[in-house]
C-alpha positions as CSV (number, residue, x, y, z in Angstrom):
1,M,119.9,107.0,-25.3
2,R,116.4,106.4,-26.4
3,T,114.4,103.2,-25.4
4,S,112.8,101.2,-28.3
5,P,109.0,100.9,-28.5
6,L,109.7,97.2,-28.7
7,F,111.2,97.0,-25.1
8,M,108.5,99.3,-23.7
9,A,105.9,97.2,-25.3
10,F,107.2,94.0,-23.6
11,L,107.6,95.9,-20.4
12,Y,103.9,97.2,-20.4
13,F,102.7,93.8,-21.5
14,A,104.5,92.0,-18.5
15,L,103.1,94.6,-16.2
16,G,99.6,94.0,-17.5
17,F,99.9,90.3,-16.9
18,A,101.4,90.9,-13.4
19,F,98.2,93.2,-12.5
20,T,95.9,90.5,-14.1
21,Y,97.6,88.0,-11.8
22,I,97.3,90.1,-8.9
23,A,93.8,90.9,-9.6
24,A,92.9,87.1,-9.9
25,Q,94.6,86.4,-6.6
26,S,92.7,89.3,-4.8
27,A,89.3,88.0,-5.8
28,A,88.4,85.9,-2.6
29,E,84.6,85.3,-3.0
30,T,83.7,87.3,-5.5
31,I,85.3,89.5,-8.5
32,W,83.0,92.3,-7.8
33,N,85.0,94.1,-5.1
34,A,86.8,97.5,-5.6
35,M,90.4,96.3,-5.5
36,T,89.8,93.6,-8.1
37,I,88.2,96.1,-10.4
38,I,90.9,98.6,-10.1
39,L,93.7,96.3,-10.8
40,A,91.8,94.8,-13.8
41,M,91.5,98.3,-15.1
42,I,95.2,98.8,-14.7
43,A,95.9,95.7,-16.4
44,T,93.9,96.7,-19.3
45,L,95.3,99.9,-19.7
46,N,98.9,98.5,-19.6
47,I,98.0,95.9,-22.2
48,A,96.5,98.6,-24.5
49,V,99.5,100.7,-24.2
50,S,101.6,97.6,-25.2
51,I,99.5,96.9,-28.3
52,R,99.8,100.7,-29.4
53,L,103.7,100.4,-28.9
54,F,103.7,97.0,-30.8
55,N,102.0,99.0,-33.7
56,L,104.4,101.7,-33.3
57,H,107.3,99.6,-33.6
58,N,106.0,97.9,-36.6
59,K,105.2,101.3,-38.3
60,I,108.7,102.5,-37.5
61,K,110.2,99.2,-39.0
62,N,108.2,99.7,-42.0
63,S,109.0,103.4,-42.6
64,K,112.9,102.4,-42.4
65,K,112.5,99.8,-45.2
66,K,111.0,102.3,-47.8
């Protein structure tokens, strides 16, 4: 059984949101510490993957219409 790109996109977006929240909570005095930057980078990658999966879902949906 294959997983749909739309489900995976929602999953990656939720992970990106969770990492963003954790990064915001870990910023005590300043945001320029290593842990905050690493968490923000992981969140960015997760959100970028979710955008690509949303686009893939739309391309698959449009190709099935034709």
